[in-house]
KOLMARKOL-500273 format. One line per field, with one value per residue: residue number from 1; x, y, z of N, C-alpha, C in turn. Coordinates in nm, 3 decimals, decimal comma, m for minus. Each point is the difference from the previous one (the first is absolute). Layout:
! KOLMARKOL-500273
resi: c(NUM	...)
n.c1: c(X	...)
n.c2: c(Y	...)
n.c3: c(Z	...)
ca.c1: c(X	...)
ca.c2: c(Y	...)
ca.c3: c(Z	...)
c.c1: c(X	...)
c.c2: c(Y	...)
c.c3: c(Z	...)
//
This chain:
! KOLMARKOL-500273
resi: c(1	2	3	4	5	6	7	8	9	10	11	12	13	14	15	16	17	18	19	20	21	22	23	24	25	26	27	28	29	30	31	32	33	34	35	36	37	38	39	40	41	42	43	44	45	46	47	48	49	50	51	52	53	54	55	56	57	58	59	60	61	62	63	64	65	66	67	68	69	70	71	72	73	74	75	76	77	78	79	80	81	82	83	84	85	86	87	88	89	90	91	92	93	94	95	96	97	98	99	100	101	102	103)
n.c1: c(0,508	m0,005	m0,093	m0,043	0,094	0,071	m0,109	0,063	0,029	m0,136	0,021	m0,007	0,175	0,046	m0,080	0,077	0,111	m0,055	m0,043	0,081	0,117	m0,060	m0,039	0,110	0,045	m0,052	m0,029	m0,019	0,047	m0,140	0,007	m0,133	m0,037	0,049	m0,082	m0,112	0,000	0,033	m0,111	m0,087	0,061	0,049	m0,041	m0,032	0,022	m0,117	m0,054	m0,062	m0,146	0,012	0,083	m0,090	m0,122	0,064	0,042	m0,129	m0,007	m0,056	m0,038	m0,113	0,122	0,060	m0,086	m0,085	0,134	0,009	0,061	m0,100	0,080	0,019	m0,123	m0,004	0,059	m0,060	0,015	0,036	m0,129	m0,029	0,015	0,004	m0,118	m0,065	0,066	m0,030	m0,086	0,045	m0,004	0,107	m0,004	m0,038	m0,103	0,039	m0,042	0,047	0,017	m0,147	m0,104	0,094	m0,052	m0,142	0,006	0,051	m0,040)
n.c2: c(20,361	0,128	m0,002	m0,104	0,079	m0,130	0,022	m0,067	0,055	m0,079	0,109	m0,026	0,043	m0,110	0,004	0,060	m0,028	m0,122	m0,044	0,115	m0,037	m0,175	0,004	0,075	m0,086	m0,055	0,143	0,048	m0,097	m0,062	0,024	m0,062	0,109	0,129	m0,012	m0,019	0,114	0,031	m0,067	m0,027	0,124	0,008	m0,042	0,031	0,092	m0,069	0,027	0,081	m0,047	0,148	m0,041	m0,138	0,079	0,085	m0,089	m0,039	0,148	0,006	0,101	m0,087	m0,076	0,063	0,058	m0,162	m0,056	0,113	0,030	0,075	m0,017	m0,092	0,048	0,078	m0,140	m0,069	0,123	0,047	m0,103	m0,005	0,170	m0,018	m0,083	0,056	0,112	m0,091	m0,112	m0,170	0,040	m0,076	0,073	0,063	0,023	m0,167	m0,104	0,009	0,102	m0,005	m0,067	0,027	0,102	m0,079	m0,025	0,104	0,041)
n.c3: c(15,999	m0,070	0,082	m0,071	m0,060	m0,042	0,019	0,086	0,113	0,140	m0,019	0,111	m0,060	m0,092	0,117	0,121	m0,106	m0,028	0,092	0,017	m0,073	0,008	0,127	0,002	m0,055	0,126	0,020	m0,115	0,038	0,080	0,159	0,056	m0,078	m0,012	0,125	m0,067	m0,125	0,088	0,092	m0,061	m0,023	0,124	0,079	m0,084	0,084	m0,010	m0,096	0,048	0,003	0,105	0,047	m0,018	m0,017	0,068	0,077	m0,017	0,028	0,062	m0,077	m0,052	m0,028	m0,022	m0,052	m0,061	0,072	m0,043	0,122	0,051	0,109	m0,023	0,005	0,156	0,054	m0,080	m0,054	0,082	0,052	m0,080	0,055	0,194	m0,005	m0,032	0,088	0,140	m0,075	m0,024	m0,163	m0,008	0,101	m0,064	m0,039	0,068	m0,006	m0,095	m0,030	0,091	m0,033	m0,055	0,044	0,073	m0,133	0,010	m0,098)
ca.c1: c(m0,017	0,024	0,022	0,078	0,110	0,074	m0,073	0,017	m0,092	m0,027	0,080	m0,069	0,022	m0,036	m0,158	m0,036	0,085	m0,084	m0,093	0,038	0,011	m0,122	m0,071	0,060	m0,013	m0,127	m0,073	m0,162	0,054	0,032	0,129	m0,052	m0,018	0,188	0,085	m0,023	0,121	0,164	0,008	m0,055	0,071	0,113	m0,061	m0,068	m0,200	m0,132	m0,056	m0,155	m0,075	0,011	0,150	0,030	m0,015	0,092	0,118	m0,057	m0,040	m0,115	m0,028	m0,064	m0,025	0,096	m0,085	m0,047	0,032	0,046	m0,054	0,054	0,138	0,013	m0,070	0,074	0,176	0,011	0,063	0,110	0,058	0,049	0,108	0,065	0,055	0,088	0,115	0,034	m0,030	0,050	m0,071	m0,050	m0,113	m0,140	m0,035	m0,106	m0,030	0,116	0,121	m0,026	0,066	0,092	0,079	m0,014	0,062	0,144	0,072)
ca.c2: c(m0,044	0,051	0,021	m0,150	m0,017	m0,058	m0,077	m0,180	m0,053	0,093	0,050	0,151	0,122	0,021	m0,032	0,187	0,060	m0,001	0,095	0,090	0,071	0,001	0,089	0,129	0,039	m0,078	0,014	m0,101	m0,131	m0,023	m0,056	m0,117	m0,095	0,022	m0,129	m0,101	0,023	m0,009	m0,143	m0,044	0,001	0,006	m0,132	m0,122	m0,002	0,024	0,123	0,026	0,038	0,092	0,014	m0,081	0,079	0,106	m0,087	m0,092	0,122	m0,095	0,114	m0,076	m0,063	0,080	0,043	m0,048	m0,034	0,149	0,048	0,171	0,078	m0,086	0,024	0,166	0,046	m0,131	0,061	m0,039	m0,130	m0,040	0,075	m0,109	m0,137	0,076	0,054	0,027	m0,100	m0,033	m0,020	m0,187	m0,026	0,058	m0,012	m0,050	m0,043	m0,113	0,119	0,038	m0,165	m0,079	0,099	m0,114	m0,165	0,035	m0,068)
ca.c3: c(0,193	0,110	0,179	0,050	m0,100	0,091	0,121	m0,025	0,110	0,079	0,141	0,073	m0,079	m0,198	m0,004	0,012	m0,042	m0,125	0,061	0,013	m0,144	m0,063	0,030	m0,029	m0,120	m0,062	0,177	0,008	m0,027	0,131	0,056	m0,066	m0,168	m0,027	0,034	m0,020	m0,033	0,056	0,033	m0,147	m0,091	0,078	0,054	m0,073	0,094	m0,080	m0,006	0,014	m0,134	m0,064	m0,072	m0,079	m0,113	m0,067	m0,049	m0,146	m0,066	0,075	0,032	0,079	0,158	0,158	0,009	0,039	0,100	0,081	0,076	m0,010	m0,037	m0,120	m0,170	m0,035	m0,033	m0,120	m0,088	0,090	0,014	m0,167	m0,041	0,089	m0,035	m0,143	0,012	0,146	0,044	m0,128	m0,090	0,008	0,097	m0,021	m0,149	m0,061	0,081	m0,044	0,063	0,143	0,045	m0,084	0,101	0,072	0,059	m0,012	m0,148)
c.c1: c(0,000	0,053	0,043	0,135	0,062	m0,026	m0,041	m0,076	m0,046	0,056	m0,031	0,034	m0,101	m0,138	m0,038	0,010	m0,113	m0,154	m0,037	m0,040	m0,115	m0,108	0,023	m0,080	m0,153	m0,132	m0,149	0,014	0,001	0,125	0,016	0,059	0,153	0,069	m0,044	0,084	0,121	0,015	m0,015	0,194	0,120	m0,041	m0,064	m0,185	m0,091	m0,057	m0,160	m0,071	0,027	0,125	0,047	m0,097	0,073	0,125	0,000	m0,053	m0,149	m0,118	m0,146	m0,030	0,116	m0,147	m0,078	0,029	0,071	m0,051	m0,031	0,095	0,093	m0,032	0,048	0,151	m0,032	0,088	0,161	0,099	0,003	0,132	0,109	0,069	0,080	0,113	0,088	0,082	0,092	m0,096	m0,050	m0,096	m0,140	m0,071	m0,097	0,000	0,111	0,143	0,008	0,046	0,151	0,080	m0,030	0,090	0,185	0,049	m0,014)
c.c2: c(0,078	0,025	m0,191	m0,025	m0,024	m0,082	m0,123	m0,061	0,116	0,059	0,168	0,107	m0,008	m0,004	0,107	0,110	0,024	0,008	0,124	0,070	0,035	0,085	0,125	0,005	m0,034	m0,034	m0,043	m0,119	m0,077	m0,081	m0,148	m0,073	m0,027	m0,128	m0,107	m0,079	m0,032	m0,168	m0,017	m0,015	m0,049	m0,164	m0,058	m0,056	m0,010	0,153	m0,012	0,021	0,101	0,034	m0,101	0,053	0,109	m0,080	m0,042	0,062	m0,046	0,136	m0,019	m0,037	0,089	0,119	0,016	m0,049	0,112	0,046	0,170	0,023	m0,080	0,083	0,117	m0,002	m0,081	0,060	0,003	m0,122	m0,035	0,030	m0,059	m0,061	m0,005	0,020	m0,068	m0,202	m0,038	m0,079	m0,131	m0,042	0,011	0,024	m0,066	m0,136	m0,141	0,036	0,003	m0,219	0,030	0,121	m0,034	m0,103	0,014	0,015	0,168)
c.c3: c(0,094	0,153	0,035	m0,077	0,161	0,146	m0,034	0,086	0,076	0,127	0,021	m0,040	m0,085	0,033	0,025	m0,117	m0,145	0,089	0,002	m0,105	m0,084	0,045	m0,007	m0,223	m0,083	0,155	0,008	m0,028	0,156	0,006	m0,029	m0,103	m0,011	0,100	m0,040	m0,182	0,015	0,034	m0,160	m0,042	0,045	0,058	m0,106	0,036	m0,094	0,057	0,033	m0,129	m0,087	m0,060	m0,062	m0,131	m0,042	m0,067	m0,120	m0,132	m0,034	0,047	0,105	0,125	0,057	m0,026	0,154	0,140	0,075	0,090	0,004	m0,005	m0,150	m0,120	m0,025	m0,069	m0,109	m0,088	0,057	0,017	m0,146	m0,032	0,015	m0,113	m0,177	0,026	0,008	0,028	m0,120	m0,047	0,027	0,101	m0,022	m0,155	m0,020	0,122	m0,022	0,108	0,122	m0,006	m0,045	0,173	0,124	0,020	m0,017	m0,143	m0,028)
//
């Protein structure tokens, strides 16, 4: 679970720590994308279409929805998800539904 270990709820200190560390390790990822992933993992807020494609392992969806910045950072975004976020909250549509429903 990497950067998200021990984070149970949103607070400024944890959010700043996670986003700062993420930016150091994955500098190509736009801050808006890191923030959206943070909101998804910690607050269980649904993502947009691009990140939904990434989170469901749908390369065609992710590439089709990516803006120019996320397209360049796609490898780093997938690496970030693989290395840093809980595996139970991504990889399949079912996992995402369960995560968003608090299961």
